[in-house]
NUNUVEX-404023 format. One record per atom (N, C-alpha, C, O): x negated, y negated, z. Coordinates in steps of 0.2 Angstrom, whole numbers, plus 2048, in hexadecimal, padded with zeros to 3 digits. Each point is the difference from the previous one (the first is absolute). Example, Ala and Ser with C-alpha at 12.3 -4.5 7.8 and 13.67 -1.06 7.14 Angstrom:
<nodes>
7BE81C827 8047FA800 7FC7FA800 7FB801803 8077FA7F9 7FC7FA801 8047FB803 7FD7FA801 
</nodes>
This chain:
<nodes>
84BC500FD 7F97FD7FC 8057F97FC 8058027FC 7F87F7806 8037FC7FB 7FA7FE7FD 7FA801802 8087FB7F8 7FA7FD7FB 8007F7800 8057FD801 7F68007FF 7FE7F97FE 7FD7FF7FA 7FD8057FD 8037F6803 7FD7FB7FA 7F97FE801 7FE7FE805 7FE8057F5 7F77FD801 8007F8800 7FB7FE801 80B7FD7FE 7FE7FA800 8067FC807 8017FA801 80180B802 8017FE807 8087FE800 8027FE806 8038037F5 807801802 802803805 7FD805801 8077F8803 802803807 804804800 801803805 8027FF7F5 804807802 7FE8067FF 7FA8017FD 80B803806 7FC8087FF 8058037FE 8067FF802 7F88067F9 8058047FC 800808802 7FA801803 80A8047FC 7FE8067FF 7FE8067F9 8027FE7FA 7FB806807 7FE8037FB 8047FF7F9 7FD7FE7FB 80A803807 8048027FA 8027F97FC 8027FF7FA 7FD7FB80C 8027FA7FB 7FB7FD7FD 8017FD7FB 7F7805806 7FB7FE7FD 7FE8047FA 7FD7FE7FB 805808806 8018057FB 8017FD7F8 7FC8007FC 80A7FD804 8047FD7FB 8007FA7FE 8047FD7FB 7F57FF80B 7FF7F97FD 7FB7FF7FD 8017FC7FA 7FA806808 7F88007FD 7FF7FB806 800800806 7FD7F87F5 7FF7FB804 8027FC805 8057FD7FF 7F9804808 8047FA803 8017FA7FE 7FD7FE7FB 8097FF808 8037F97FD 7FA7FA801 8017FB7FD 7FA806805 7FC7F9800 7F98037FB 7FB7FE800 8088077FD 7FA8017FA 7FA806804 7FB8007FD 806803809 7FC803803 8008087FE 8048027FC 7F8801808 8008087FE 803803807 7FD7FE805 8088077FC 801803807 7FB805800 7FD8037FC 8027FD80C 7FE804803 800804808 8017FB804 8008087FD 801803808 7FF7FB804 7FC7FC7FE 807803807 7FE7FB806 7F9804802 7FB7FD801 807809801 7F8803801 7FE8067FE 8048047FC 7F77FE805 7FE8087FA 801802805 7FF7FD806 80580B7F9 7FF806806 7FC803801 7FE8017FA 7FE80280C 7FB800801 7FF809801 803803804 7F78007F7 802806800 7F7805805 7FA7FF800 80A804804 7F8801805 7FF8087FD 8038037FC 7F7800808 7FF8067FE 8048067FF 7FF8057FD 8047FA808 806805803 8058017F9 8018057FE 8027F5800 8038007FB 7FF8027F9 8058037FC 7F47FC803 7FC8017F9 7FF808800 8008037FA 8007FF80D 800808801 8068027FF 8018047FB 8037FB808 8088027FD 8017FF7F8 8048047FD 7F97F6800 8038017FA 7FC8047FB 8018027FA 7FB800809 7FA8037FC 805808800 7FF8037FA 80680080B 803805800 8047FF7FC 8018057FB 8027F5804 8067FF7FC 7FF8017F7 8038037FC 7F67F8804 7FD8017F9 7FF8067FC 8028017FB 7FB80380C 7FE809800 7FC7FF7F9 8038047FB 7F87F9804 7FB7FF7FB 8048007F8 7FD8027FB 80A7FB806 8018007F9 8028047FE 8008027FA 80480280B 8048057FD 8077FE7FD 8017FA800 8048097FE 8047FF7FC 8067FB805 802803805 8007F97FA 8057FC805 7FB7FE806 802800805 7F87FE7F9 7FC7FE806 8007F77FF 8007FC805 7FF8037F5 7FE7FA7FE 8087FC802 8007FA803 8058097FA 8077FC803 801801806 8047FB803 7FA809802 801800805 7FA7FA805 8027FD805 7F88017F7 7FC7FB804 8037FA7FD 7FE7FB804 8068027F5 8017FB7FF 805800806 8017FB804 8038097FC 8077FE805 7FD7FD807 8027FB803 7F9809800 7FC7FD806 7FE7F9800 8017FC803 7FB8037F8 7FE7FA800 8057F97FE 7FF7FA802 8068097FA 8057FB7FE 8047FE805 8027FA800 80080C806 8057FF805 7FE7F9804 8037FD804 7F78037FB 7FB7FC806 8047F87FE 8017FC805 8008037F5 8027FA7FD 8087FF7FF 8037FB800 7FF80A7FF 8068017FD 806801806 802806801 8027F6803 804801804 8087FF7FF 804801804 7FC7FC7F4 8088017FF 8038047FC 8057FF7FD 7F7806802 8008087FB 801803805 7FC800804 80B8057FC 7FF805806 7FB8057FE 7FF8017FA 7FE80280B 7F9805800 8048057FA 7FD7FF7FB 806804805 8038067FB 8007FE7FA 7FE8047FC 8047F7802 8017FC7F8 7F97FF7FF 7FE8027FA 7FC7F980C 7FA7FF7FC 7FC8087FE 7FD8017FB 80480480A 7FE805800 8028037F8 7FB8007FC 80B801803 8028037FA 7FE7FA7F9 8018027FA 7FD7F9806 7FF7FA7FA 7F7803801 7FE8017FB 7FF800809 7F88027FE 8018077FD 7FE8027FB 80780280A 7FF8077FC 8037FF7F9 7FB8027FC 80A7FC801 8027FE7FA 7FA7FE7FB 7FE8037FB 7FF7F7808 7F97FD7FD 7FB8047FF 7FD7FF7FA 7FF80580A 7FB8047FE 801807801 800804805 7FF7FB7F3 803809801 7FA8027FA 7FE7FD7FB 80180B806 7FB8027FB 8038007F7 7FC7FE7FC 80A802804 8037FF7FA 7FF7F97FC 7FF7FF7FA 8007FC80B 7FF7F97FE 7F87FF7FE 7FE7FC7FC 7FE807808 7F97FE801 7FD8057FD 7FA7FE7FF 8078087FF 7FD8067FD 7FD804805 7FE8067FE 8007F8808 7FD803805 8037FF806 8047FB801 7FB80B804 803800808 7FC7FC803 8047FD804 7F48007FC 7FE7FC802 8037F9800 8007FC805 8028027F5 8027F87FF 7FA7FF7FE 7FF7FF7FA 7FC7FF80C 7FB7FA7FE 7F9806803 7FC800805 8048057F5 7FA803802 7F77FD802 7FE7FD7FC 7FF805808 7F97FD800 7FB8057FE 7FF805803 7FF7F77F6 7FA8057FC 7F87FE802 7FE7FA7FE 800809805 7F87FE800 7FC7FF7F9 7FF8057FC 7FD7F5805 7FD7FF7F8 7F9801802 7FD8047FC 7FF7FA807 7F87FF802 800801808 805801804 7F57FF7FE 7FE7FF806 8047F9804 7FF7FA7FF 804808804 8037FB803 8067FA7FE 8027FB804 8008077F7 8067FD7FC 8058047FC 7FE8047FB 8097FB808 8048037FF 8067FC7FA 8017FA802 8028087FB 8067FE7FB 806802805 800806803 8057F57FD 807803804 8037FE7F9 7FF7FB7FD 80580A802 8038007FA 8077FD800 804805801 7FE7F57FD 8067FE801 8048007F9 8057FC7FF 7F98077FB 8037FE7FB 8048067FB 8018007FA 80280480B 8048057FF 8077FF7FE 8058047FE 7FC7F6802 8078007FF 8027FC7FA 7FC7FF7FB 80C7FF804 8028027FA 7FD7FB7FA 8018017FA 7FB7F9808 7FE7FD7FB 7F87FF801 7FC7FC7FE 802809805 7F8801800 7FA7FA804 7FA7FF7FF 80B7FF804 7FB7FA805 804800808 806801802 7F37FD802 8047FF807 8047FD802 803802805 7FF7F87F7 8087FC801 804806801 8047FF805 7FC8077F7 806805803 802803808 804803802 7F67FB801 800804807 8067FB804 804802804 7FB7F87FB 8047FB802 8067FF7FD 805801804 7FD7FD7F7 8047FD7FA 807806800 8057FE7FF 7F980B802 803804800 8067FD805 8067FF7FF 7F5801807 8047FF808 8057FB7FF 806800802 7F77FA7FC 8047FA7FE 8067FF7FE 8047FD803 7FC8087F6 8078017FC 803801806 8037FC802 7FD80C802 804803803 8047FC806 805802803 7F57F8800 8037FC804 8037FC7FE 806800803 7FA7FD7F9 8037FC7FB 809802800 8047FD802 7FC8097FA 8058037FE 804801809 8067FE801 7F6804803 804803807 8027F9803 806800802 7F87FB7FE 8027FA802 8067FB7FD 8047FD803 7FC8047F6 8057FD7FC 806805801 8057FD803 7FB8087FC 805804802 8037FF807 806800800 7F77FF806 8027FE806 8037FA800 8047FF804 7FA7FC7F7 8037F8801 8068007FB 8047FC7FF 7FB8097FD 8047FF7F9 7FE7FB7FA 8047FD7FC 7F6802805 7FF7F97FC 7FA8037FA 7FD806800 8037F57FC 7FB8017FC 7F87FC7FF 8007FA802 7FA8087F9 7F97FC802 7FF8007F8 8018057FD 7FD7F4802 7FC7FF7FA 7F8801803 7FE7FD804 8008077F9 7F87FF803 7FC7FD7FA 8018017FA 7FB7F9809 7FB7FD7FC 7FA802803 7FF800806 7FB8027F5 7FA803800 7FB7FE7FC 8017FD7FA 7FA804807 7F97FD7FC 7FB8067FF 7FF804804 7FF7FC7F6 7FC8067FF 7F77FE7FC 8007FB7FC 7FA808807 7FC7FF7FC 7FF8077FC 7FB8007FC 809804804 8018087FE 802805804 8038047FD 7FC7FC80A 804808802 8057FE805 804805801 7FE7F5803 8057FF802 8068017FC 806802802 7F97FB7F6 8067FE7FE 8048087FE 806802801 7F48027FE 8038077FC 802803807 806803800 7F77FE806 803803805 8057FE802 804805802 7FE7F57FF 8077FC801 8058037FD 806801802 7F98007F9 8068007F9 801808801 8068027FF 7F5801801 802808801 802803806 803806801 7FC7F3806 804803805 8077FE800 804804804 7FE7F77F9 8067FD801 8068037FB 8067FF800 7F58037FA 8078037FB 805804803 7FF805804 8067FA7FA 805800802 804801807 805803801 7F87F9803 8007FD808 8077FC7FE 8017FB7FD 803808807 8077FC801 7FF7FA803 7FC7FE805 8087FC7F7 7FE7F9805 7FB7FD7FD 8007FA801 7FB8087FC 7F87FC7FE 8008017FA 8028047FC 7FC7F4801 7FD7FF7FA 7F97FD801 7FE7FD806 7FE8037F4 7F8800802 7FF7FB7FB 8028017FA 7FA7FA807 8007FA7FC 7F8801800 7FE7FF805 7FC8027F6 7FB801801 7FA7FC7FD 7FF8037FA 7FD7F9807 7FD7FB7FC 7F8803800 7FD801805 8017FF7F5 7F98017FF 7FB7FC7FC 8027FC7FC 7F8805804 7FC7FA7FB 8008037FB 7FD806800 8077F67F9 7FD8027F9 7FA8027FE 7FB7FD802 80580A7FB 7FA8037FD 7FA801805 7FB8007FE 8077FF80A 7FB803803 7FF806804 7FB800805 8098047FA 801806803 7FD8047F9 8007FE7FB 7FE809808 7FF8057FA 8068047FB 806800803 7FA8027F9 8048027FB 804805805 8068007FF 7F7803804 804806803 8057FC807 806800801 7F67FD802 8057FC805 8057FB7FE 8047FE804 7FC8007F7 8077FC7FC 8048057FD 8067FF801 7F78077FC 8058057FD 805802808 8067FF801 7F6803803 803803807 8067FB801 806801803 7F87F97FC 8067FC802 8047FD7FA 806801801 7F97FC7FA 8057FF7FB 8038067FD 8057FF7FC 7F9808805 8038037FC 808804804 8048047FE 7FB7F8809 807801802 8057FD7FF 8017FA801 80380A7FD 8097FE7FD 8067FD806 8047FC7FF 7F9807807 8067FF805 8047F9800 7FD7FB7FE 809806804 8027F9800 7FF7FB804 8007FA7FE 7FE809809 8007FB805 7F67FE800 7FD7FD804 8018077F6 7F97FC802 7FE7FC7F9 8018027FA 7FB7F8809 7FF7FA7FA 7FA7FE800 7FF7FD805 7FD8037F8 7F98007FE 7FF7F87FC 8018007FA 7FC7FB80A 7FF7FB7FD 7F87FE7FE 7FC7FE804 8028027F8 7F78007FF 7FF7F67FF 8027FC7FC 7FA80380A 7FE7FA7FF 7FB7FC7FC 7FA802800 8067FA7FF 7FB7FC7FB 7FA7FE804 7FF7FA801 7FE809801 7FB7FE807 7FC806803 8008067FE 7FE7F9809 7FC805802 804802806 8057FD801 7F9808804 803803806 8037FA803 806800801 7F67FD801 8017FA806 8067FC7FD 8047FF804 7FD7FF7F6 8057FC7FE 807804803 8047FE804 7FA80A7F8 807802802 803800808 806800801 7F3802804 8017FF805 8037FA805 804800805 7F97FA7F6 8037F9804 8067FF7FE 8047FC803 7FF8087F7 8087FF800 802805804 8057FD803 7FA8097FE 805802804 8007FE808 804802804 7F47FA7FE 8027FC807 8047FA7FE 8057FF804 7FC7FC7F5 8037FA801 808804802 8037FE805 7FF8077F6 807802800 803802808 8057FF803 7F48047FF 802803808 8027F9805 805800804 7F67FB7FA 8007FA804 8077FC7FE 8027FB804 8018057F7 8087FE7FE 803802803 8018067FE 8027F980A 802804804 8098007FC 804805801 7FE7F67FC 8078007FF 8018047FB 804804801 7F77FD7F8 8008057FB 7FF807802 8048057FF 7F77FC806 800805802 805803805 800807800 8047F6804 805802802 8078027FB 805804801 7FA7F87FC 8078007FB 7FF8067FC 8048047FF 7F67FD7FF 7FF8077FB 7FC805803 7FD8047FC 8047FD80C 7FC805803 7FA8037FF 7FF806801 7FD7F57FD 7FA8017FE 7FB804806 8007FE806 7FD8087F9 7FC804804 7F98017FC 8007FE7FA 7FB804809 7F98017FE 7FD807800 804803803 7F88007FB 7FD8077FE 7F87FE800 7FC805801 8017F57FF 7FA7FF801 7FF801806 804801804 7F37FF7FD 800802807 8007FB805 7FF801806 8037F97F7 8047FA805 804802805 8007FE805 8058097F9 805803802 7FC804805 7FE8057FF 8037FA808 7FE803806 8018087FE 7FB8037FF 80B7FF801 801806801 7FC8067FA 7FF806801 7FF7F67FB 7FB8047FB 7F9800802 7FD8057FE 8007F7805 7FB800804 800804805 7FC805801 8097FA804 800807804 8008087FE 7FD804802 8067FC7F7 8008077FF 7F98017FF 7FE805802 7FD7F77FA 7FA800800 7FC804805 7FD8057FF 8047F6807 7FD802807 8008087FE 7FA8037FF 80A7FF801 801809803 7F88057FD 7FD804803 8047F97F6 7FA8057FC 7F97FC803 7FA8027FE 8067F9808 7F87FF801 800806808 7FB802802 8097FF800 802805806 8008077FD 7FD805803 8057FD7F7 7FF8067FE 7F88027FE 7FD805801 8017F47FC 7F88027FD 7FC801806 7FD805801 8037F6805 7FE804804 800805804 7FB802804 80C8017FC 801808804 7FC8037FB 7FC805802 8037FA7F7 7FD8067FD 7F87FF801 7FD805803 8017F57FB 7F97FF802 7FC802806 7FA801801 80C800803 7FC802808 804806803 800801806 8028037F5 804807801 7F8806802 7FC8027FC 8047FE809 7FB806803 7FE8067FA 7FA8027FE 80C800800 8028067FA 7FE7FD7F9 7FB8027FD 8077FA801 8007FD7F9 7FD7FB7FF 7FF7FE7FA 7FE7FD80B 7FE7F97FD 7F77FF802 7FD806800 8007F7801 7FA7FE801 7FD802809 7FA801801 80C800804 7FE801806 7FC7FD802 7FD803805 8007F87FA 7FA7FC802 8017FA803 7FC7FE804 80A7FF7FC 8017FA803 807800801 8048037FD 7FE7F8808 807800802 8017F97FE 8047FD804 7F98007F7 8007F97FD 7FF8017F9 7FE8057FD 8057F47FF 8008047F8 7FF7F87FE 8017FB805 7FD8037F6 8007FA7FB 8058027F9 8008057FD 8047F6802 8047FE7F8 7FB7FC7FC 7FD7FB802 8038077F9 8007FC7F9 8067FF7FD 8048057FF 7FD7F4800 8077FF7FC 7FF7FC7FA 7FE7FB802 8038057F8 8017FF7F9 8047FA802 805803803 7FB7F67FC 8057FA801 7FF7FB7FD 7FB7FD7FF 80D8017FF 7FF7FA7FD 8047FA806 7FE7FB802 8088097FF 8067FD803 801800807 8057FD802 7F4807801 801801807 804803804 800800807 8058047F4 806804802 7FD806806 802801805 7FA8027F5 7FE807804 7FC7FF805 800803806 7FB7F97F7 7FC801808 8037FD806 7FE800805 8087FB7FA 8027FD805 804804805 8017FE805 80180B7F8 803802802 7FB805806 801803805 7F97FE7F7 7FB803805 7FE7FC806 7FE803805 8037F37FA 7FE7FE805 807802806 7FF801806 8067FE7F7 805802804 7FF806804 801800806 7FB8057F7 800807804 7FA7FE803 8027FD805 7F98027FB 7FB7FD804 8017FD805 7FD800805 8097FB7FC 8037FB805 804805804 8027FF806 7FF8077F7 805804806 7FC805803 803804804 7F77FB7FB 7FB804803 7FD8077FB 7FB803803 8077FF7F8 7FD8037FC 7F87FE800 7FE7FA7FE 7FE80C803 7F87FF801 7FC7FE7FA 7FD8057FD 8047F5800 7FE7FF7FA 7FA7FD802 8007FE806 7F98027F6 7FC7FD802 7FD7FB7FA 7FC7FC802 8078057F6 7FF7FA7FC 8058007FD 8038057FE 8007F5800 8048017FB 7FD7FB7FB 8007FA801 7FE8097F9 7FD7FE7FA 8037FE7FA 8038047FD 7FD7F5801 8057FF7FB 7FD7FF7F8 7FF7FA7FF 80180A7FD 7FC8017FA 8067FC7FA 8068017FF 7F57F8800 8067FC7F9 7FB8027FA 7FB804800 8077FA7FC 7FE8007F9 7FD7F9800 8007FD805 7FE8017F3 7FE7F97FF 8047F9803 7FD7FA801 80A808800 8037FB802 801804809 803804802 7F67F67FF 7FD802807 8027FB809 7FD800805 8097FE7F9 8037FA804 7FF803809 7FD7FD804 8058097FC 800804805 7F8800804 7FE7FE805 7FE8057F5 7F9801803 7FC7FB802 7FC7FF805 8067FB7F5 7FE7FA804 8017FC806 7FD7FB802 80A808801 8037FC808 7FB806803 7FB7FE805 8068077F8 7FC804807 7F87FF802 7FD802806 8017FC7F4 7F87FE800 7FE7F9803 7FB7FF802 80A7FC7FD 7FF7F8802 8077FF804 7FE7FC804 8088067FC 8047FD803 8057FB7FC 8047FD802 7FA8027F8 8037FB7FB 8058057FC 7FE8057FC 8087FA805 8058027FD 8047FB7F9 8057FD801 7F98047F9 7FE7FC7FB 8058037FB 7FE8057FD 8087F8801 8058037FB 7FE8007F8 7FC7FB800 8058077FB 7FD8007FA 8067FD7FB 805801802 7FA7FA7F8 8057FF7FE 8018057FB 7FB805800 80A7FB7FC 7FF8067FB 7FD8007FA 8008057FD 7FC7F6802 7FC8027FB 7F9802802 7FC8037FC 8047FB80A 7F9805803 801805804 7FC801804 80A8037FA 802807803 7FE8067FA 8048017FB 7F6802807 7FE8037FB 8038067FD 803804804 7FE7FE7F6 804805800 7FA8087FC 7FE8017FB 80380280B 7FB806802 8038077FD 8068017FE 7F6804802 803807800 800802807 7FD806800 8047F8805 806802805 8037FB800 7FD7FA801 80A8057FD 8057FB7FF 8057FF805 8047FB800 7FB809803 806801805 7FC7FB805 8047FC803 7F58047FE 7FF7FA806 7FD7F97FC 7FC7FD802 8078017F8 7FE7FA7FD 8057FC804 8058007FE 7FA7FD807 8037FC805 7FC7FC802 7FA802801 8097F6801 7FC7FC803 8037FC805 7FD7FC804 80A8057FE 8047FF805 803806805 8058027FF 7F6800806 803806803 8057FE806 8007FE806 8068067F6 8077FE806 7FE801808 8007FC804 7FE80B7FB 801802808 7FA7FD805 801800806 7F97FD7F6 7F97FE804 8057FB807 7FD800806 8077FD7F9 8057FC803 800804809 7FF7FE805 8048087F8 802806807 7F9800804 7FF7FE806 7FB8047F7 7FA7FF803 7FE7FA801 7FC801805 8047F97F8 7FE7FB803 8047FE807 7FD7FD804 80A8057FD 8047FE806 7FD804806 7FD7FE805 8038087F8 7FB803807 7FA7FC802 7FF7FC805 7FC8057F6 7F97FC801 8007FB805 7FD801805 8077FA7F9 8017F9803 803800806 8037FC802 7FE80B802 806801805 8087FD800 8027FC804 8008087F7 8057FE7FE 8047FA7FF 806800801 7F67F97FD 8007FA800 8067FD7FA 7FE7FE7FB 806803806 8068007FC 7FE7F97FB 8007FF7FA 8007FA80D 8017FA7FB 7F98007FD 7FF7FC7FC 7FB807806 7FA8007FB 8008037F9 7FE7FE7FB 806808806 8008047F9 8057FC7FB 8008007FA 8057FC80A 8067FD7FB 7FA7FA7FD 8017FE7FA 7F8800809 7FF7FA7FE 7FB8017FB 7FD7FC7FD 80180D805 7FA8007FA 8038027FA 7FE7FE7FA 808808806 8038017FC 8067FB7FB 8028017FA 7FF7FC80A 8047FB7FC 7FC7FA7FE 7FF8007FA 8007FA80A 7FD7F97FE 7F98017FE 7FE7FD7FB 7FE807809 7F98017FE 7FE8037F9 7FB7FC7FD 807809801 8018067FB 8047FA7FA 7FC8007FB 8097FC806 8027FC7FB 7FC7FD7FE 7FE7FF7FA 8007FD80C 7FC7F97FD 7F98027FE 7FE7FC7FC 7FF809807 7FA8027FE 7FC8037FC 7FB8007FE 80B806802 8018077FE 7F9806803 7FC8037FD 8037FB80B 7FC804801 7FF7FC808 8027FB801 7FC80A804 7FE7FE806 7FB803803 7FF8067FE 7FD7F8806 7FA802803 802802808 8037FC804 7FA80A7FE 802803806 7F7800803 7FF800805 7FD8017F5 7FA802802 7FB7FA805 7FB802802 8097F87FE 7FA7FB803 802802807 7FB7FF804 80B8067FE 801801807 7FA805802 7FF8057FE 7FF7F7809 7FA806802 804806802 7FD806800 8087FA801 804806802 8018057FB 800806800 8007F67FA 8048057F9 7FB8077FE 8028047FD 7F77FC806 7FE8097FD 801802805 8018067FE 7FF7FA809 802805804 807802802 802805803 8017F57FA 807803800 8038047FA 805804801 7F87FB7FB 8028057FA 7FB807800 8018057FD 7FC7FA806 7FA806802 805804803 8018067FF 8027F6807 803805805 8078047FD 801805802 8027F87F9 8048057FB 8008037FB 8048027FC 7F4801806 7FC8047FB 8008017F9 8018057FC 7FE7F2801 8008017FA 7FB8007FC 7FC7FC803 8028067F8 7FB7FE7FA 8028007FA 8068017FF 7F67FD7FC 8027FF7FB 7FA8027FA 7FA800801 8098017FA 7FB8007F9 8037FE7FA 8067FF800 7F68017FA 8047FE7F8 7FC8067FD 7FA803800 80C7FE7FB 7FD8047FA 8027FD7F8 8067FD7FF 7F68057FC 7FF7FC7FB 8028077FC 7FF806802 8037F87F7 8018047FB 7FB8047FF 802806800 7F77F9800 7FA8047FF 7FF805806 7FF806800 8037F7807 800805805 8058057FF 7FE805801 8077FA7FE 8058057FF 8018067FA 802805801 7FB7F77FA 7FE8077FB 7FC804802 801806800 7F87F6803 7FB805803 803805806 7FE805800 8077F8804 803804805 8038067FE 7FF806802 8067F97F9 8048057FF 7FB8057FB 8028067FF 7FB7F97FE 7FA8037FC 7FD805807 801806800 7FC7F6805 7FD804804 803805804 7FD805803 8087FC7FF 804802804 8028067FA 800806801 8037F77FA 8018067FB 7FA8057FF 801806801 7FB7F87FE 7FA8067FE 7FD803807 7FF806800 8027F5807 7FC803806 803806802 7FE806801 80A7F77FF 807804805 8068057FB 804804803 7FA7FA7F6 8078027FC 8057FC802 8058047FF 7FC7F6804 8067FC801 8017FA7FD 7FD7FB800 8088067FD 8017F97FC 8057FB804 806801801 7F77F9800 8037FC803 8037F97FC 7FD7FD7FB 809801806 8037FA7FD 7F97F8801 7FB802802 8067F97FC 7FD7FB7FF 7FF7FC808 7FC7FD803 80C805800 8007F9805 7FB806807 7FB7FE803 8078087FD 7FC804804 7FA8007FE 7FC7FE805 8018037F5 7F97FE7FF 7FE7FB802 7FA800801 8097F9802 7FE7FA803 800801805 7FB7FD804 8098087FF 7FF802809 7F9805800 7FB7FF803 8078057F9 7F9804802 7F97FD800 7FC801804 8047FB7F6 7FA7FB7FF 7FD7FD808 7FB800804 80A7FE7FD 7FF7F9808 7FF806805 7FA800803 80B8047FE 7FF805805 7FA803803 7FE801806 7FF8007F4 7F98027FF 7FA7FC805 7FB802803 8077F77FC 7FA7FB805 8037FF806 7FD7FC803 809808800 8027FE806 800808804 803801805 7F98037F7 801807806 7FC7FE806 7FC7FB800 80680A805 7FC802807 800806800 8048037FD 7F7800806 7FF806801 806802806 8037FD805 7FE8097F9 805804805 80A7FD7FE 805804801 7F97F67FD 8087FE7FF 8038017FA 7FE7FE7FA 808805806 8018027F7 8047F87FF 8037FD804 7FA8037F5 8037FA7FD 8058037FA 7FE8037FB 8087FB807 8058027FA 8027FB7FC 8027FB802 7FD8077F6 8027FB7FD 8088017FE 802806801 8027F57FE 8068017FF 8008007F7 7FC7FD7FC 809809802 8027FF7F8 8047FD7FF 8057FF803 7FB7FD7F7 8047FB7FD 8048027FB 8057FC7FE 7F98097FF 8058027FA 7FC8077FD 7FB803802 8087FE7F9 7FF8077FD 7F97FC7F8 8017FA7FD 7FB809802 7FC7FE7FA 8047FD7F9 7FF7FB7FC 80680A803 8048007FA 8057FA7FF 8037FF7FA 7FD7FB80D 8027FA7FF 7FB7FC7FB 8027FE7FB 7F8802807 7FB7FC7FC 7FA8037FD 7FA800801 80B8047F7 7FC8077FE 7FB7FB7FC 7FA803800 8047F77FC 7FD7FD7FD 7FA7FE804 7FB8007FD 8057FF80A 7F9800802 7FE805802 7FA7FF802 80A807800 7FD8067FF 7FC8047FB 7FB803802 8097FD7F8 7FD8017FB 7F97FA7FE 7FF8007FA 7FF7FC808 7FA7FB7FF 7FC805806 7FA8037FF 8087FF807 7FB800804 7FE80A7FE 7FA801801 80B8047FE 7FE8067FF 8018027FA 7FE8067FE 8057F57FC 8018037F8 805806801 7FF8067FC 8057FA807 805805802 8077FD802 8017FC804 8048077FA 8077FE803 802802806 7FE805802 8047F8803 802804806 8088037FF 8047FE7FC 7FD807809 804803800 8077FC801 8017FB803 8048077F9 8067FC7FF 804805802 7FE8067FE 8097FA807 804803803 8068027FA 8017FB7FD 80180B803 8048027FA 8057FB800 8007FE7FA 8047FE809 8067FD802 7FE7F97FD 8047FC7FE 7F5803801 7FF7F97FD 7FD8007FB 7FC7FC7FE 80580A7FD 7FC8017F8 8057FA7FB 806801800 7F77FB7FD 8037FB7FD 8047FD802 8057FF7FD 7FA7FE808 8037FC804 8017F97FC 8057FC800 7F28027FD 7FF7FA7FD 8067FE7FA 8017FA7FE 80180C801 8038007F8 8087FE801 8037FE7FB 7FF80280C 806801800 8037F7800 7FC7FB800 80B8047FF 8037FB7FD 7FF7FB807 802802806 7FC7F97FA 8007FC806 8057FA800 8017FD7FB 80180280D 8047FA800 7FD7FB805 7FF802805 8007F87FA 7FB7FB804 8027F97FE 8008007FA 8017FA807 8007FB7FF 7FC7FB802 8007FE806 7FB8007F4 7FC7FA801 8037F8802 8047FE7FD 7F880080A 8007FB803 7FC7FB800 7FA802800 8097F7800 7F87FB804 800800806 805802803 7F67FE800 7FE7FF807 8047FA803 7FD7FB801 80A807800 8057FA801 805803805 8058037FE 7FA7FB808 806803805 8077FF7FF 804803803 7FD7F77F9 8087FE7FF 8028047F9 8068017FF 7F58027FD 8018047FB 803808802 8048037FD 7F880080A 801807802 8067FF805 803805801 7FF7F4803 807800803 8048017FB 805803801 7FB7FB7F9 8057FE7FB 8018087FE 8068017FF 7F6802801 8018077FD 803805804 8028057FE 7FC7FA80A 801803804 8087FF802 804805801 7FE7F47FF 8077FE800 8068017FB 806801802 7F68007F9 8038047F9 802807801 806801800 7F5803802 8018077FE 806802808 8048047FF 7FB7F9807 8037FF806 8077FF7FC 804804803 7FE7F97FA 8067FE7FF 8058037FA 8067FF7FF 7F58057FD 8028047FC 801808801 8028057FC 7FC7FC80B 7FD807804 809802801 802805803 
</nodes>
């Protein structure tokens, strides 16, 4: 399997090359030359491999999916990496991603059982093991530069702690994360972990990561890699839980047993999580609808309603109670547009390069083929506000006794708008409620459950560097700490 850039660079690379690289040299994102197709017979075999989420089943399913895309890691090694990553000891449950019925037609897929209580652990734990494996094979080191709106940072840092040959430089928007999210990151004292709080919003952090990645001389000199979902390996790992959700929802003994198709609703800001669902659907997973749930930062909802992709300035990016989605430039969206436009790299480069830089927007809605093309890929969208999520958190707890976090509440609110008789709607859980305790207290008048290992985390000493939104300042910090290591 070879990988190409969404912006038309003629080069083709193997998985382990793009694993350590991040963005393509032309600024594009990597995608496989084609999506492997999965037929009904393969799904039936994978149902036996997964075995309803029996111990070891998720790791076995992960190997089956990943092996379709990775041909430069020996099969035995790849299987061992999956088995090392997806264990009950790490995720607290043998099913890893158990599916839980919520109400008629709606299911929650639990993705937040990992070390940092957020869905990002599902991919980041594997990414950490892949990095360590490949760097050891090469005898090299890697400096990871990432941006986080709340959960990517802690998931990456917990996954990379103590990993040989890896340093992490994580950018976050100053004062924009919840106190729990900040404490998870800033309380880490590991020498290979560096937290940088940027005076700006998440999009400023993400822009810096892209600027550094596009500075090819600096990137090569300092061996810069990425853990954001612009890294294909991370997105690929997320594809697995779409198959796991489908296999559980359609299991005749434990699932709904009423349909061989499912729909997914995905709280989304950067489009990475739902893009993994798009990849699964392109592979042949019977997904009826992929529903994008946004918060007040509704760039993606606006696109799927109108065909207009309009990025917002930092000053126009709302600070909300679902802060991990306070994003106005959806990095992974370029991958979907590449597929939507028939993989026309020249056109994608023009849209995401010249047009966005000049106009801050582009409009595909004027194309008569747009509605049909978007519908063909199964996408729907909706928006949730603070009042909506408070109401949803309260309603779900009062009627079902289930406490959900703010982002998952956005998902449930929007999912209810797209239910279809006989087709299970799976809402992807985003995080555990403790990460957003202030809003939970507002909705329910009570504190969410706090796992014992996180008692008093907000009171721990913190190590973080405050910086302006400057690519040069971040590069200088990286160079200084690489030199002193």
